[in-house]
C-alpha positions as CSV (number, residue, x, y, z in Angstrom):
1,M,-23.2,64.0,-35.7
2,T,-20.6,61.9,-37.0
3,D,-18.2,62.0,-39.5
4,E,-19.5,59.1,-42.0
5,A,-21.6,61.5,-43.8
6,P,-21.4,61.9,-47.1
7,L,-19.4,65.1,-48.7
8,S,-21.6,66.9,-50.8
9,R,-20.0,67.9,-54.0
10,R,-20.9,69.1,-57.7
11,D,-20.4,66.0,-59.4
12,T,-21.3,62.3,-58.9
13,P,-18.7,60.4,-56.9
14,E,-17.6,56.8,-57.8
15,P,-19.2,54.1,-56.2
16,E,-15.7,53.4,-54.0
17,R,-15.8,57.1,-53.1
18,D,-17.5,57.9,-50.0
19,G,-17.1,61.7,-49.6
20,R,-13.6,60.6,-47.1
21,P,-10.7,62.1,-48.3
22,H,-8.1,59.5,-50.7
23,A,-6.3,56.8,-49.0
24,D,-3.7,57.6,-51.4
25,S,-2.5,61.3,-51.4
26,P,-3.3,62.5,-55.3
27,D,-0.5,64.6,-56.9
28,P,-2.5,66.9,-59.0
29,T,0.7,67.8,-61.2
30,A,1.5,64.1,-62.0
31,G,-1.9,64.5,-64.4
32,G,-4.0,62.3,-62.2
33,P,-7.9,62.9,-61.6
34,D,-9.0,66.7,-61.2
35,P,-9.7,67.7,-57.5
36,V,-13.2,67.3,-56.6
37,P,-15.1,70.6,-55.7
38,L,-16.2,70.6,-52.0
39,T,-19.4,72.9,-51.5
40,A,-20.8,71.7,-48.1
41,P,-19.8,70.2,-45.3
42,R,-21.2,66.4,-45.3
43,D,-23.2,67.2,-41.7
44,G,-24.4,70.5,-43.2
45,T,-24.2,73.8,-42.4
46,P,-24.5,74.4,-38.7
47,R,-26.4,77.8,-37.2
48,P,-24.0,79.2,-35.5
49,V,-24.0,79.0,-31.4
50,E,-25.1,82.5,-29.5
51,S,-26.3,81.9,-26.5
52,A,-24.8,79.9,-23.3
53,E,-27.2,77.1,-23.5
54,E,-26.2,76.1,-26.5
55,L,-22.9,76.3,-26.1
56,A,-23.2,73.7,-23.2
57,E,-24.5,71.2,-25.2
58,V,-21.3,72.4,-28.1
59,V,-18.8,71.7,-24.6
60,A,-20.6,68.4,-23.9
61,R,-20.3,67.4,-27.4
62,M,-17.2,68.5,-28.3
63,A,-15.8,66.6,-24.8
64,A,-17.4,63.3,-25.8
65,G,-15.7,63.4,-29.1
66,S,-12.6,61.3,-30.0
67,G,-9.4,62.6,-31.1
68,P,-7.7,66.6,-32.3
69,V,-9.8,69.0,-32.7
70,A,-9.8,71.1,-35.5
71,I,-10.1,74.9,-35.0
72,D,-10.7,78.2,-36.9
73,A,-11.2,81.6,-36.5
74,E,-12.5,84.2,-38.7
75,R,-11.4,88.4,-37.9
76,A,-12.7,90.9,-39.6
77,S,-9.3,92.0,-40.8
78,G,-9.3,95.8,-43.2
79,Y,-12.3,96.5,-41.7
80,R,-12.2,96.9,-38.0
81,Y,-9.6,98.4,-35.3
82,T,-9.3,95.2,-33.1
83,Q,-7.9,91.6,-34.4
84,R,-11.2,90.0,-32.3
85,A,-12.3,86.8,-33.6
86,Y,-16.3,87.0,-34.7
87,L,-16.7,83.5,-35.8
88,V,-15.1,80.2,-34.0
89,Q,-14.9,77.2,-35.8
90,L,-14.6,73.1,-34.6
91,R,-14.8,70.1,-35.6
92,R,-13.9,66.7,-34.2
93,T,-14.8,63.2,-34.3
94,G,-18.0,61.7,-33.0
95,A,-19.3,65.3,-32.5
96,G,-19.1,66.7,-35.9
97,T,-18.9,70.8,-36.8
98,A,-19.7,73.6,-34.8
99,L,-19.9,77.2,-35.2
100,I,-19.6,79.5,-32.2
101,D,-20.3,83.4,-32.6
102,P,-18.7,84.7,-29.5
103,L,-20.0,88.6,-29.6
104,P,-22.6,87.4,-27.4
105,L,-20.9,85.2,-25.3
106,D,-18.9,86.1,-22.7
107,D,-16.2,84.0,-23.0
108,L,-15.0,80.4,-24.3
109,R,-13.7,79.1,-21.2
110,T,-16.0,76.6,-20.3
111,L,-14.8,74.9,-24.1
112,D,-11.4,75.4,-23.0
113,A,-11.4,73.3,-20.0
114,A,-13.2,70.5,-22.3
115,L,-10.5,70.3,-24.5
116,A,-7.7,71.2,-22.4
117,E,-6.3,67.6,-23.1
118,S,-6.8,67.6,-26.7
119,E,-4.3,68.0,-29.8
120,W,-5.8,71.4,-31.6
121,V,-5.3,71.5,-35.6
122,L,-5.2,74.9,-36.9
123,H,-3.7,76.2,-40.3
124,A,-1.4,79.1,-40.0
125,A,-1.9,78.7,-35.9
126,S,0.4,82.3,-35.2
127,Q,-2.7,84.5,-36.9
128,D,-5.6,83.1,-34.8
129,L,-3.8,82.2,-31.3
130,A,-4.0,86.0,-29.7
131,C,-7.9,86.2,-31.2
132,L,-8.6,82.6,-29.9
133,A,-6.5,83.4,-26.5
134,E,-8.6,87.1,-26.1
135,I,-12.1,84.9,-25.8
136,G,-10.4,82.3,-23.8
137,L,-9.1,79.5,-25.7
138,K,-5.4,78.6,-25.6
139,P,-4.0,75.0,-27.1
140,R,-1.8,73.0,-24.8
141,R,-0.4,71.1,-27.4
142,L,-1.2,72.0,-31.4
143,F,-0.4,71.1,-34.8
144,D,-0.2,74.0,-37.5
145,T,-0.9,72.4,-41.0
146,E,0.7,75.5,-42.7
147,L,4.1,75.3,-40.3
148,A,4.4,71.6,-41.1
149,A,3.9,71.8,-44.6
150,R,6.8,74.2,-44.7
151,L,9.0,72.0,-42.7
152,A,8.1,69.1,-45.3
153,G,8.9,71.4,-48.6
154,F,5.7,72.2,-49.8
155,E,5.7,74.6,-52.3
156,R,2.4,75.7,-51.7
157,V,1.6,76.0,-48.1
158,G,-2.1,77.5,-48.4
159,L,-5.0,75.9,-47.0
160,A,-6.9,75.2,-50.3
161,A,-3.4,74.0,-52.0
162,L,-2.7,71.5,-49.5
163,T,-6.1,70.3,-49.4
164,E,-6.5,70.1,-53.5
165,Q,-2.7,68.4,-53.7
166,L,-2.7,66.0,-50.4
167,L,-6.6,64.8,-50.4
168,G,-7.8,65.5,-53.6
169,Y,-10.4,68.2,-52.8
170,S,-10.7,71.8,-53.8
171,L,-12.2,74.6,-51.3
172,E,-13.3,78.0,-52.5
173,K,-11.2,80.5,-50.4
174,H,-13.5,83.5,-52.1
175,H,-15.1,84.9,-48.5
176,S,-11.7,84.8,-46.8
177,A,-11.2,88.6,-46.8
178,A,-14.8,89.1,-45.8
179,D,-16.4,91.6,-43.0
180,W,-17.0,88.8,-40.8
181,S,-18.4,91.6,-38.0
182,T,-21.4,91.2,-40.7
183,R,-24.3,90.1,-38.6
184,P,-26.1,88.3,-39.7
185,L,-23.8,86.4,-41.2
186,P,-24.8,84.9,-44.7
187,E,-25.2,81.3,-45.2
188,S,-22.9,81.1,-48.0
189,W,-20.4,82.3,-45.7
190,L,-20.8,79.8,-42.8
191,T,-20.4,77.1,-45.3
192,Y,-17.0,78.3,-46.2
193,A,-16.3,79.0,-42.2
194,A,-17.6,75.1,-41.7
195,L,-15.4,73.8,-44.3
196,D,-12.3,75.3,-43.1
197,V,-12.5,73.0,-40.3
198,E,-13.7,69.9,-42.2
199,L,-11.1,68.6,-43.8
200,L,-8.2,69.8,-41.5
201,T,-7.4,66.6,-39.1
202,D,-7.4,64.4,-42.4
203,L,-4.5,66.7,-43.6
204,R,-3.1,66.8,-40.3
205,D,-2.9,63.3,-40.3
206,H,-1.4,63.1,-44.2
207,L,1.4,65.7,-42.8
208,A,1.8,64.2,-39.9
209,A,3.1,60.9,-42.0
210,E,5.2,63.0,-44.6
211,L,7.0,64.4,-41.3
212,E,7.9,61.0,-39.8
213,R,8.8,60.3,-43.4
214,Q,11.3,62.8,-43.6
215,G,12.5,62.6,-39.8
216,K,11.2,66.0,-39.2
217,T,8.5,65.2,-36.3
218,A,11.0,66.2,-33.8
219,W,11.5,69.6,-35.2
220,A,8.1,70.0,-35.8
221,A,7.2,69.0,-31.9
222,E,9.6,72.4,-31.3
223,E,8.1,74.5,-33.4
224,F,4.7,73.8,-32.2
225,A,5.3,73.7,-28.6
226,A,7.0,77.4,-29.4
227,L,3.9,78.6,-30.7
228,V,1.5,77.1,-27.6
229,A,4.3,78.8,-26.0
230,S,3.5,82.4,-27.4
231,A,-0.1,81.5,-27.2
232,D,-1.2,84.6,-24.7
233,R,1.3,86.8,-25.4
234,P,0.5,90.4,-25.8
235,P,1.9,91.7,-29.3
236,R,5.1,93.5,-29.2
237,V,4.5,97.0,-29.1
238,R,6.4,98.8,-31.8
239,P,8.1,102.4,-31.0
240,D,7.3,104.7,-33.3
241,P,4.1,103.5,-35.1
242,W,3.3,105.9,-37.1
243,R,6.8,105.6,-39.1
244,R,5.1,102.5,-40.7
245,T,3.0,105.0,-42.5
246,S,3.0,103.7,-46.3
247,G,4.9,106.3,-48.3
248,I,6.6,108.0,-45.5
249,H,10.4,107.6,-47.4
250,R,8.3,110.6,-49.7
251,V,8.2,112.9,-46.5
252,R,11.2,115.3,-46.3
253,G,12.4,116.7,-42.7
254,S,11.3,116.5,-39.1
255,R,8.6,119.2,-39.4
256,A,7.0,117.5,-42.2
257,Q,7.5,114.2,-40.6
258,S,5.7,116.0,-37.2
259,R,2.8,116.2,-39.4
260,V,3.0,112.3,-40.3
261,R,3.1,111.9,-36.8
262,A,0.0,114.0,-35.2
263,L,-2.3,113.1,-38.1
264,W,-1.6,109.7,-37.6
265,Y,-2.4,109.8,-34.2
266,A,-5.7,111.7,-34.9
267,R,-6.7,108.7,-37.1
268,D,-5.8,106.2,-34.9
269,G,-8.0,107.9,-32.3
270,V,-10.9,107.8,-34.5
271,A,-10.4,104.5,-35.4
272,A,-10.3,103.4,-32.3
273,R,-13.6,104.9,-31.2
274,R,-15.3,103.8,-34.2
275,D,-13.6,100.3,-34.1
276,S,-12.9,100.8,-38.3
277,A,-9.7,100.3,-39.5
278,P,-7.3,103.1,-39.5
279,G,-7.3,102.9,-43.5
280,R,-11.1,103.4,-43.8
281,V,-11.0,106.6,-41.8
282,L,-8.0,108.5,-44.0
283,P,-5.8,106.4,-46.3
284,D,-2.4,106.1,-45.8
285,S,-1.4,108.2,-49.1
286,A,-3.5,111.1,-47.9
287,I,-1.8,111.6,-44.8
288,V,1.2,111.6,-46.8
289,A,0.1,114.0,-49.0
290,A,-1.4,116.5,-46.4
291,A,2.1,116.1,-44.7
292,E,3.8,117.4,-47.8
293,A,1.1,120.0,-48.5
294,D,0.6,121.9,-44.7
295,P,-3.3,122.6,-45.7
296,K,-3.9,125.4,-43.4
297,D,-7.6,125.9,-44.0
298,E,-10.7,123.6,-45.1
299,R,-10.9,124.3,-48.6
300,S,-7.0,123.4,-49.0
301,L,-7.1,120.4,-47.0
302,L,-10.4,118.8,-49.1
303,A,-8.3,119.7,-52.2
304,I,-5.6,116.9,-51.2
305,A,-6.5,113.7,-52.8
306,G,-8.1,111.2,-50.1
307,F,-10.1,113.9,-48.3
308,G,-12.7,114.4,-50.4
309,G,-14.8,111.5,-48.9
310,R,-18.2,112.5,-47.5
311,S,-17.0,111.0,-43.9
312,V,-13.5,112.5,-44.2
313,R,-14.9,116.0,-44.9
314,R,-17.0,115.8,-41.5
315,L,-13.7,115.2,-39.5
316,A,-11.8,118.1,-41.5
317,R,-12.0,119.8,-38.0
318,V,-9.8,117.2,-36.5
319,W,-7.3,116.8,-39.5
320,L,-6.7,120.7,-39.4
321,D,-6.0,120.7,-35.6
322,A,-3.7,117.9,-35.9
323,L,-1.9,119.5,-38.5
324,D,-2.1,123.1,-36.0
325,E,-0.4,120.8,-32.9
326,A,2.5,120.2,-35.3
327,R,2.7,123.3,-36.5
328,A,3.0,124.8,-33.3
329,L,5.6,122.0,-32.0
330,P,9.0,123.8,-30.9
331,D,12.2,122.1,-32.7
332,D,13.1,120.4,-29.6
333,A,9.3,118.2,-30.1
334,L,9.9,117.3,-33.4
335,P,10.8,113.3,-34.3
336,V,14.3,112.5,-34.3
337,N,15.7,109.3,-35.4
338,Q,15.8,106.7,-32.7
339,P,18.5,104.6,-32.2
340,V,17.6,101.6,-34.1
341,E,18.1,98.1,-32.1
342,G,20.3,95.4,-33.6
343,P,22.0,95.9,-36.6
344,P,21.3,98.4,-39.4
345,P,19.5,96.9,-42.8
346,P,22.2,94.4,-44.8
347,H,22.2,97.3,-47.8
348,R,24.1,99.5,-45.5
349,W,26.7,96.9,-44.3
350,A,29.4,97.0,-46.9
351,E,29.9,100.9,-46.2
352,R,29.9,100.3,-42.5
353,D,31.3,97.3,-42.1
354,P,32.5,95.3,-44.7
355,V,34.0,92.8,-42.8
356,A,30.6,92.0,-41.3
357,A,29.0,92.8,-44.7
358,A,31.5,89.4,-45.8
359,R,30.9,87.3,-42.8
360,L,26.8,88.2,-43.1
361,T,27.4,86.4,-47.3
362,R,29.3,83.5,-45.8
363,C,26.5,82.9,-42.9
364,R,23.7,83.2,-45.4
365,S,25.3,80.9,-47.6
366,V,25.4,78.2,-45.4
367,V,21.6,78.8,-44.4
368,V,20.5,78.5,-48.0
369,T,22.9,75.3,-48.2
370,T,21.5,73.8,-45.1
371,A,18.3,74.4,-46.0
372,E,18.5,73.0,-49.5
373,A,20.0,69.5,-47.9
374,N,17.1,69.4,-45.6
375,N,13.9,70.6,-48.0
376,L,13.2,73.6,-45.9
377,P,12.8,77.3,-46.9
378,P,15.4,79.0,-45.4
379,E,13.4,80.9,-43.3
380,N,12.2,77.9,-41.5
381,L,15.4,76.7,-41.0
382,I,16.5,79.7,-39.3
383,S,14.9,83.6,-38.4
384,P,17.3,85.9,-41.0
385,D,17.0,88.3,-38.3
386,F,19.0,85.5,-35.7
387,V,21.5,85.1,-38.8
388,R,22.2,89.4,-39.0
389,R,22.5,89.9,-35.5
390,L,24.8,86.9,-35.2
391,A,27.1,88.5,-38.2
392,W,27.1,91.7,-36.7
393,S,27.9,90.8,-33.8
394,P,29.5,87.4,-33.2
395,P,31.0,86.1,-29.8
396,D,34.1,87.2,-28.4
397,E,35.1,83.1,-29.0
398,V,33.8,81.8,-32.0
399,T,33.3,77.9,-31.3
400,P,30.0,75.7,-31.8
401,Q,28.9,76.5,-28.5
402,T,29.0,80.0,-28.1
403,V,27.0,80.0,-31.5
404,G,24.8,78.1,-30.2
405,D,24.2,79.5,-27.1
406,T,23.9,82.7,-29.2
407,L,20.6,81.3,-31.4
408,R,19.6,80.3,-28.4
409,G,19.2,83.9,-26.4
410,F,17.7,84.9,-29.5
411,G,15.0,82.8,-29.6
412,A,16.3,79.9,-32.2
413,R,15.0,76.4,-31.6
414,N,17.2,73.5,-30.5
415,W,17.1,71.5,-34.0
416,Q,18.2,74.5,-35.8
417,I,21.1,75.1,-33.5
418,T,21.9,71.4,-34.4
419,L,22.0,71.7,-38.1
420,L,23.3,75.3,-38.1
421,A,25.8,75.8,-34.8
422,D,28.3,74.1,-36.4
423,Q,28.8,75.5,-40.1
424,L,28.1,78.9,-39.0
425,A,30.9,78.9,-36.4
426,D,33.4,77.8,-39.4
427,A,31.8,80.9,-41.7
428,L,32.3,83.4,-38.8
429,P,35.6,84.1,-38.6
430,T,37.3,85.8,-41.5
431,P,39.7,83.4,-43.8
432,P,43.1,84.4,-44.6
433,A,43.7,86.3,-47.6
434,P,44.8,84.2,-50.8
435,G,48.2,83.0,-50.8
436,L,48.7,83.2,-46.5
437,A,48.8,80.1,-44.8
438,P,46.5,80.2,-41.8
439,P,48.2,80.2,-38.2
440,T,49.6,77.0,-37.0
441,T,50.1,76.8,-33.2
442,N,53.6,75.3,-32.0
443,P,54.2,71.8,-30.5
444,A,54.6,71.3,-26.7
């Protein structure tokens, strides 16, 4: 398989177009030709690899290829409890496209070894790195096309939007939310998956050139290195995850909150055993409604919205047992608000610490102004959480060095510190009141 075969499309290509991306990046907003719908991979849709022998052939093929390797993974978010990969797609010059079904395979470590020295190209890498690491795939170098587009100042950074704007091809994304744990996978889904990596390296080249033109190549390199470093880092465990139940703000009192907690953990146990998304077992709205109503018997429980479905009714005893356990808790076992690490929510700053609130306003202004000057989204220039933490508890001695050290301790990158440390050091101190001269130092 090679990269030279023409792409399939609905219309007839012009003679000078061979299916490769445009030589000059088209801009649909400039009134140029309409993007060409991309409906099939140029080499056809490959059959998913399902055996060790087929995997060995793909490993050899990818190892013999050249240049970066485009990689994507499909999960079953919203359908399954875990975030595992149910399909892995790869494409490399000289090797073509491969689709790998990881379910029947032990792991993909042999593929990882074959690609160890290659740059991996992913779109929105942070979404896929964990599930790839779970099956033995971890990049040593990567290029994230979504993050690159953000750093380059693109307003629309989805894969389909970038492919259309920079390469002149439109991708259909109607299978993005599909249940990829389905077996066998429909042919149309496999085609969709193959197209996700069809033009990814071409997109990488365009974005790399744009970053170079804007002088942001080194910035992107730092961001990509941070992604690589976090590739196999276990996800942070949130304390009291049940508190994130949608609508919990309506539940008043610690006794009622204990019912939310009990139902949340009961649902989580069922979801884990079934490998089903928790919301498909019992919706958050049903948990909140039951916590407010506190039903004592099955009839009362099943009258609550969200408990009427057959699969939910079959678990009625599970939900009632959870509510019984919450009801029997002594007062000292009820939920209490845990102390929050870091600063409070910004909307409370003016009341709790007006001076800190004013600091935050000045710091945010610095970030927005600097982001605009560098054609960046403010959240990519610096994490808003870092700015809040700095403004709430600035260093005892405010200097560009201490501000930079503080931001670095939070996890900020060197390029971000270089752009912001001086200005944030100027913004943190409270300015003198109007009409008052700043303090002066007597000459020696």
